[in-house]
N, C-alpha and C positions, 0 to 999 in steps of 0.2 A: 503493499500500498507505498500512499504518496501522505504521509503524516506531518502537518502544522504543528506545528509547539509555540504556545504564546506564553513565559514566563520566565523567569530570571534568566539567564545565559548559563550557559556551561561553566564557563571562567569567573560569576559572582561569587566569591565567596563566603557565599552565604547557605543555608539549609535547603530551599528550595534548589539555587542555582546546583549545589552538588549533587539533587537527586537528579536533577536531568543530565549532569552530566555523567551519572552510571546508566540512567536508560539508555539514551543515544546511541552508544555503541553498541550495544546487546539489541535495539532494533534493528542498526544497520545490519549488524553480522546477521538476524534472522531474514536479510533481502528488504527490508522496506528500505523508503527513500524519507527521510527527515527534511526536514527546512526549519526555519526558526525566527518568528518575532520576537527580538528581546524587549520583556518593559521596561529594562534600564540599560544602562552600559553603552550602548549602540545608538551612532545616529551619522548622517552623509550621506547615503548610497551603498546601492548591494555589496554585499561581501560574500564569501564562502570562505570555510574553514573545514578542514575534517571532512571534507563532504559534505558540508552541510549547508544551504542557501541559506544566509542570511540577509530579512527582509527589514528594512529600516524604520521604523516608528514615525507615525506623522506627528506626534507631540509629545517628547519628553512626560510632562505633564498630565498626558492622557495616558492614565496606567493600561486600559482597558484598548486602545486603538481602535472604537468602535468606527469611525468612520472610514476607516479602510479594511478592514478584516475582511468584508464581503468580496470586497476587489480583488485582495490578496488570494484568498483561498480559491477565486475562478483564476486569475491569471496563475497561480501557482499549481494550479490541479490537485489540490487536496482533496484525499479521501476522507479524511477528517479532520480537523482543526482540536487538538485536546492544550488543555490548557493548564495551566496551576499557578493559580493566584488564588486573590478573593474574588470566588464568581459575582459579588456583588456588583460588581465596578463593571462585569461584561454585558453590558444592556445590550451590542446591537451584535450579539453573535447569535448561531443558531437560528432557531424559528422558521423552519424551513428554505433558511437560504444557504444552509452549507451542515454536515454533517458536525455538531459541534460534543463536544467529551470532556465534559469538566470535572476536574479532578479536585475536590471541591473540600475546602476546609470548613468541620463545623467543630469549634468553639465553646460552647455555650447553648444554653435550653432556654425555648423550643429554639426551634431552628428559626434565623434572622427572618425577618420579613423580606429585604430586600433581596435577600439569599432566595426567597420563597415567592417572590418573582419573575426572577430569572429562571428559574430550574424550569416551567413547561417547555423554553426552546431547548432545549438540550435534548438529543439526539440518545445519549446513552449517559449516564451517570457514574462517575468514581467516585468513593467515600475511602476514608485515609485512614479509619479508625470503626472499630465495630461501634463506640459513640453516636459517628457520626451517622452510619448506614442507620443505627436505629434513631436516628434522629428524622434523617429523612423519610424514614418508614413511616413516620407518627403525624409527620405532615405532608401523605401521600404520596412519596416520589420513590420508586425501586430504583436501588444504586447499588452495585458491587462493591467490596470492600476489596480495598489492596494498600495493604500499609507501606510506610517506606521502610528505608531498608539502608544500610551503613555495607559500608567495603571493608570484610575480615582481612583485608593486605593494608589497611591504613591503622583501624583500633584495635589496639590491641594494648594487652599488660605490657609496660616497655619500663624499664627502672633507668635505665642509660635516661630514659627523654624526659624523667621525672627530677632526676638531680640536673640536667642540664635546664629545663626551665625553671625551675626553682632557682638555682644560683642567676640562672642571665635573663631572666623576665621578670622574676617576682624578688628577688634580692630575698632571701628564706632560707634557714637551715633547712638539713634532713631532718630535724627531730623538730619544726613547727608543726602545727598544724592550720591545716588550711583548708576551708570551705570554700566550695564556686560554684560558681553560676553561668549562664551563657544563654542571651539573649537580649531581643535588641531595646533601649531604649526610645520608645516611640510612642506619642499621644500620652491622654491622660484621664482615666488611670489607668497608669502602665499596666498591661496585660502581662509584664513578668511578673507583678508585684517585689521589685525592689528596693522599697521604700518600709515593707512589712518584714521582709528579710534582714533589713539594717536596722530594724528596731529590734528584729529577735536577735539578732547578734550580739547589737552592745549591750543588753542585760545578759547575754552568755560570755560577752569578753572583761564581765566586770573580775577585776581581783585575778584573770587569769594573763598568765604571760607566753609570749612567742604564740598565738592564736591572731589566724587571721583569713579576712573573707576576700575570696578575685572575683570580681563580677569584670567577666567577658562581653565588655559593653561600650560606647561612645558615652560617657555619663555627660553629656551638655546635654541644654534642652535643645530636642526636635517637636514640639506642640507638649511638652512634656515634663517631668520632675527633671532639674538640676540635681542628677544625681549627689555629685559633691558637695551641695550644699544639704545633702540631706546625711549624710555622712559627718561633715559638720556640728549637725543640727545635735545630732546625735551624740557628738564628741568620740566619735573614731573612726576620723579621717586615716589616723597612723596606723589603722589596721584592714580599713578597705583599700585592695589595691585593682588597679586598673591599665588592661592596656595601654603600651604605647601609641599615644594616638595617631602617631607617620603608621607605625605597624599596623594599625589597626583601621585605617583607611584603605591604607593599601590593599590589605587583603591577607589576614593567617590563611596558610595553606593545609588541606586536611592534614599532612603530619605534625606541622608545626598545632594543631588543634590536638591531637594523638598527646603529644605532650603538655598542652595543660590540662589536658584533662587527669594525665596520670599525677599529676604537679598535687592533684586535690586530695585529700585525704576521706570527700565525701563531696556528692553534686548536690546541688539541693536547687528545685524550682519551685518558687513559692505562687505557681501561677494562679491568675484568675479563671486562665481558661485556655486549653489546649487543644489546634484542630488534627494532631499527634503528638509533637514531643522529638523531634529529631536527636538533640542535644540531651536525654536519657537513655536512648539507645544506644547513643557512642558512649557515651560514660559508662554503661552496665558494661558497651562491650570492652574495655579498659578497665574492666572489675573494678569500677569505683562505684559504691552503694552509694542508693539516691534516695533522698527528702524532697518528696513532692506532697502538693495539693493533692488531696482524694478529691478529686471532681473531673470531668468529662474523657477522655481518652488514659488520664493515667493510671487509673487499674489495670489496664487493659497492658501496662511496661512496668510498670514495678512491683515486686511478688511482697504485699507487707510483711513485716520479721522474717523474711527472708534476701531479699534482696535488695532491704531499704526500707522505709517507714511511708505510711503518709497518714498526713496530716490533715483533719476533717475538715472542710469551710467554720469557719463562724458566723458566715453572714451569707445574702446573693445580692445582687443590687441590679439593678437594669441599667447597663452602660447605654453608648449613645445610637446603637443600631436595634434598641428597641427588642433585646432579648438577655437574659439572666448572664452575668458570670459572678463569680464566688473570689473572698475574701479569706486568705488561710488563717489560724485562729496563731493568732501570735504567741500566746501563753505554747500551746501546743508543740509549736515549731519550735520555741526554746526545748520544749521537754523532751521533743526529741534530737537536737542541736547535743545534751546535756547526754541525751545516750549514749548518739555516737561517740562523743568526745571521749568518755568514760571506756570505751569499746576499743575504740583506735583501731579499726578496723587494716591498716596500711601493716602490710610481714614484709618485709625485706628477700628481695630473692635469697634463696638457699636457707629460708628460716621456715620450718613446717611449725603449723598451727597458729595459736592467737597468742595473744596478754596473759602470760601464766598466773592460773584461780581466775580468772575472769569468767563469771557465769555464762555471759552472752556471746563471750570468745570461743566457751566451751560449747554452745550449744551452733557455732555456728563456724566451725575452726577452719573453712576454708570457704570464705564469704567472696572472694573475688573470683573465684572458681565458678561459686555459685551465678554470682552476675554475668560473669560470661557467657557462661550455659545458656541463663535463662532467655540470650536475643540470639540463640545459633538461627530461628524460625526467621528474624529479618537479615540477614546475609543476602546481603545482592544477586546473587546467583539464585538463592534460593526463591527470594520474591519475584525474581523477574522467570523463572522454569514456572512454578507453578502457578503467581498469578496474572503479571504483564500478557506471558505468551499467546496461555488460552483466550485471556479475556481481548489481546489486538490477535487472534486465529479466527476467532469466534464474531468478531467485527468485518472482516476480511471476506470472511465466508457468507456473508448474512448480505455485503454491498455485491459480492459475487453472485447471488443467488437474486436478490432484488426483493427477499422475502424476510419478514423475521415470527418468530414463532414464540410468543409471551408466554406462553404453559411451556415452561422448562422443569430441567431436575438435574442437578449437579453440571449444567451447561449443556445438555443431553434435550431432543425436542421430544416432549410427551402427544401420542396424537390419540384421544379419549375414544373409545366406541360405545356400542352396546354392551359388547360383553369381553372387549376385550381393549390392553392399552397395548400402540405402539411404543418405542422407545430407539431414538434414531441418533446415531452420533453426534453428538456435538463439539466444542472446543477443547477440548483434552483426549479425543478421538479415544474413549477407553470403552463405551459401549459392548464391542466387541469383545473386549476382554473380560469383562464384566459377563459378558454371554458365554466365554467361553470355562470359566470359574462354574458358574452355574448350569451349565449343563452336566460337568463334574458332579453334583450333590443331586441326593436326591434325601428331601425330608420333609417333612410335612410341616413344617415353621419355616421353611424358605419356601422364595419365590417358582415359582417352576416355569419355563421359558419356553415357549412354544414355538412359533413359526419363525423365520429368519430371511432376510433377500438385503437390496440393496435400494434406495431410491434412485431418483434420476440423474442425482451427484454422485453418484458411486458412493455414498456415504450408507453404513455399514447400517442393521435393525435388525430389531424381535422385537416380536410379541408376547405379554403374560394375562392371566386371569386378570378381570377387572375387577376388584373390595371396592365397596360402598367407603369405605373409610379409612384414616389415617389415625393411628395410636391419639396425635395429638391431637383432632378432632373433637376428642371425648376426654372431658374432664374431671368427673365423677365414678368412682369405680366401687363398688363393694369388695367385700375380701373375697369372695372364690373369683372374682374375676379377676381381684388380683394376684392370686397366686394360681389360674391359668394361664394370665399373662407372662406373668415371670418365670413361670413353670415351662412353659413351651419354648418360648426364648434363650432361657439358660440350654434347655435340648437342645437348640440348635447349633447354640455359637461352640456346646462342647460337640459334639457333635464335627462340626467344620474342624475345629481345631484337632483331632482325633485324624484329620488329614493333614494337618500343614495347614490350615488355612486360618487366617484373622481376620476379620471384617472389616473393623478397624476404624468403621464411619456407625458404630451405635447409638441412636437418639432416637428421642417419640416419633418424628416425623420419617422416620428411616422404615416403622412396625404399621402392614397394615393390620384390620382387625375383619375375620371372617363375621358370618351373621351370629357365630355360637360362640364368640368370643375369643377364639383359636388365634395366637399370633402368626402373622405371617412376614419375614424378613425380607428388606427387597434392598436396593441402592447398593450396587456390588463394585459404585467406581474406585473406591478405595483399597479394594483387596489386596493381600501380600501374605506373602510368609509367617508362618506361626510359628518359631521357631523353638516351642518348646515355654515350661513355666517359665517365671508371669509371663500372662499372654496380654496383649494391649487392649481387649476388651474384654475383662475382666479387674486388670491390673493398672490401667494405664498409669498410675502414677510413679510404677515402681520401671516403665520403661516407654520413659516419655520423647526416645528417639524416635523409638517407632510407632510415635500416635501421627495421626494426618498436622498437614501444618493448621489449619484451623484448629485444633486441637491444643498444639502447641504454643501456642497464641492466647489461647486462655479459655475458648468455647468447650471444655476437655469432653469427648464424646466416650461412651462405654456403657456396659450393664447397668454403672451405678446411676445412671442419667438417667434410663427408665423404669429406674426401681422407683427412684426419689420422683419423679413425674406421675405416676400412678397411685403412688401415696400423699399427691397433692402439698409436695415440700420442695424447696428450689433454696438451694445451700449455696447458691453463687455469689452471696455478697455476707455470708457467715464470718467471724473470726472465728470459731471454735474449729477448725478446720485446717489441714494443711497447704491443699490447694482449693481454689474455687468449684464450689460445685460438689466434690465429692464426700461421701458422708462419711465421718470417724468412724462412725460407732453402725455397723452393716446394715443394712437394710435387703430383708430376704437374701443373705450371703453378699450381695454391694458393699463395699465400703472399704475401708482401711484394714480395722477391726473386727471381727468377728468376736464377739463377745459371753456365747455363750461356754466359751471352755473356761473362760476365769469364773461364770458363775456355777459351772460345776467342781470346780475345785476348791471354789471357797463352802462350796452347799451351805448355806447360812442354814438358818433356824428365821422363819424372818412371819411364821403363821400366828396371826392375833399382834401382832409389834407397829408403831412407829418407827418406820425405818429413815434416812435420811441421804440423800445423795448427794453429795460435793460437788460441783464440777461435773453435773450429770449429762451434759451435751445433749444427745436425741432421749435421752432418759430410759434406755436399756434397763438399768439397775434396779429403778426405781419399778418402771414398768412392770420388771417382772417379778419383782417383788409384791405388786399388789396382784399381779397374776398368781401366784402361788398363798397368797393368804392373810396377806399385811394390812392393818388396820385401816395402818396410814400411810403414802408415800408423798415423799418432798422431795422434790429438786432442788437444785441451784447452778447456774451457772451464770457466766460474766453478759452472754453473749445472748442478745433481742431474737437476733437472725433464727439459732440455734432454737431457741427456750420458740418462738413460736413455731416452729415443726415438729421439736418435742409434744407440745400442747395436743397435733394433729395425730398422732402416733401415740401416746396413750393418757387420752382425755381425762382418764380416771385419777389421775395423778397430779399433784399441785403442786406447779414448777410458779418457782419465783426468782425475779433477776436479783444479783448478787456478786457486787467486789470484792473476792478474799483478801483483792491487795488494798481496799480504803476502810477501814474497822471491825473488817474480821467479821465471823458469822453473823449473820443478821437475824439471827434466830432464838428464843430463847423456849423451857422447856424441856422433856427427856424423850427419850428415843432409846429404842431397844437393841437397834442397829445401825451402822452409818458407814459409809464408802467411800470411802477415797482415794480413786483409781487413776493412777498419771494423771494427779492434779496438783503436787504438792511441788513440786520440783519446778513446775510455774511462776510458785506466788515469791514475794519477795522476803513473809517469814514463816517457812513452812512448817520449822516446828512450834511455832506460836498455835497455827491454824490446827495440828494436828492436835497440839493441849487442848486447847478447847472444846474439839470434837469429842476427845475421850470425856471430859463434864460433861459433855450433852447423851452421848449414848454408852450403852449398857457395855457393847460388844461395837467395836472400829475396825472393818476391813482396811489395809491397805496396799496400794499398789503402788512402788517408789524405785526411782533407780538408787542403789549403793550411795548413802552419803550423806543425801540429802537432811534427813533427819535420822532421828534416833529410834532403831526396833530394839533396843533392850526391854526386855522383857515379853516378847511380841513372839504369838506360836506363827514358828515357818510353816508355810504352806507347802507351797514351791516359788515356781516360776513360770513368769506369761511367757506367751510368746516372743516377748521382745527381751526379755534375759533380766525382765523386772522382781524381783524377791515381791512375793504377794505375803502379809503376815495379818495375823489375828491379834486385837489387844481387847484382853476380858475373857 
C-alpha cells in the first residue's frame, strides 16, 4: 500500500517521533511505500529521506494541515492517511475524501467532545491502550488496540551509562538517590503533574542528604508554569535537576535517554492522564521501577507492588477539553517515594539480591529483572508482527477487495447462516491453521468443523454448526449450570492437553452454549503446543511467556477467567491478587491456590463455633466453616473488590473491611476458631496481630513463612504446597 503518515517526523526526539521512526522501516520492509507530512520540524519544499517522500506542511502553526491534506492524499495517491497526533485538530481529515486511519491518544474520561466530533470521519480507528479502546467503545466507536513499543536494542539496563550520565549530565555520585521523570512542560494545568511531584519531593527531601529529582523537560513556561520557579517556591532548587537547555533543544538521542533512565533509582509519572505513557515502558525496559498515577493507561503498564506503585488520584477535574483529568494524591505519592527510598531497588552489576535484611527487597529480590520482563510484549518487533502487520494486511485486503465485513472475530470474517457459521481467513491468515487443529480433535465440548473451501479471493474458509448463544451473552447462572459449564470446559482443555495442544485464549466470549447449557469451546486462532505442566490454559501466571500478546499486556485469558465469569465476579481491579483478574483462592480449581488441601491438613473442629478468617481473600475458609456447621463465620480483608466477590460466593458469611496495618483487628468478642493463613507476612506488625488473634480465639490456625512470627508453643500440623509451616495455637 501507499501509506501517507501525518505525525511528528522520525528525526524528532519525541515519543511520537520515535514511534514513527520504528514503524516506517518495518512498513518499508513489508513492501509498503511510505510518505510523510511532518507536523513539525520541516518546511520549504518536497524532499526525500531514506526512501520516504517528505511533503511540506502548509503552515507550521496549523498542526493538522487540514487545508492541504486532501490534495496531498490525492496527488501522492495515498491508499490510507495514517495520523499520530491529537485527533481533535484533524478536522479536515477523512469524511469520505480519503481513507483516514487515526492512531488516537485518549488521556482522560470520557472521550473528549472534540475527538468524538471528528471520529465519524475516520475509515478505521486505532487506539493505543485498553483504556483508549474502552473509552472509544463507550462513545460508540470501534477501534483496534495497538500499543506503543520500544526498541530493546536501545533501552536496557546499562550500568556504565548510569555512571556516565550521573557524572557528566547530573553531577551526582553513585550513592545519590535519584527520582526522575520525563515529559513535556506544556499548557496549564500541566498534564505531567510536575508541580505536584515537586511538592511531594520537597517533603520527601526534608532532612535527607544526597537525594535528587531529575526532570527531563524544558522548565521554561510555555503556556505553562515556570518549573524553575516552582522548585524555588518549595525550596528545592538545589535538589531538582534539569537537562542543559542547548542539549534539550537539540534533542537527546534514544541512546542518551537510555543513560537518563538508568541514572534514576525510580521513575515517577505524576500524570493527570496518559494516552499511553511511552517513558514508562522505556524506564521499565531499563529495569527502573515506576511510580505513577492510578488512572487511564497506567494500570496497564505498571504492575502495582511488582514493578512499581500506582498512586490513587485525590480528585478529578474538567480540563479545557471538557473531559476529566486526575490529580495525584500528594500524600500517597510521598508515601510511595519514602517506600522506594527505604528499599533502594538499585543493585550494582555483579551483586545478587537486594538490601540485606530489607523486607521489601526480600519480596522482590530482582525487581529490575521483573521490570524488564513486564514489558517484553511491548518490544517493537513483537508489536509490529502481532499487531501492526496484521492490521495493515487487513487494510490492504479490504482495499483490494473493495468490501468490508463488520462481523468479524479475531480478524476473520464470519458469515452467519440459518444453521451454520462460515469463518473466512482474516489478516493473520490463521483460519486454515485453526481448522487443521480442530480436524484432529474429537470432543463433545469442542466445536466440530464441517465443510471447507476458498472464496473468490483465494481465502480459506470452513463452516461449523451454529449455536444461539455465547457464554458472555448470559449473565446469571445456577450452581448446576456453573458445574456443567466448568466441568465441560475443563474436560475439553484436559483432552487437548493430553494431545499436546493449548488453546491459549480461553475466555467467556470463546465459549458457546448449547440449548442444554453444554459448553462448546471455539476460536482456535491462538492455539499452540502445550509442552506439559504447567499449562497456559490453567496456570497462565506461571508461564506468561506462552500466553497470547493480549494476555501478556494484562487481559489474561485462561480457565480461571471463565470460572470468575460464571460466578459473577470480576477481580481485574482487585489488590489481593498477584496478577490482575486471577483468583488467589481457586474457583472450581481455577486460581493460584487450591484451598482444600490446607483445610484437610488442619481438619478444624468448627461445628457450633464462631469462626474468624483474617485476610480472608475470597472467603474459602470462612465459607467452608459455615458449610461444616459453624454458628457464625466472619471474614476480614483490606481489599474492597475482593470482598465484594467473596460476598457473592459465600452470602452466609459476614465479611468486613479491615486494614490490619492500621489499628489492628477491628473486632471484639470471642471466637472458637480463627484462621490467619498466608497473611501475617504481609503486615508491618505480624507478631502483634497474632497476639491479638490468640486473645480473641480459643484456637488459631496459622500459615506463615519461617521467621515472620514466633511459633513457640504451637502444634505443627504440616507444610503447605508453598513450603510454609501450618501450625495450631490452642
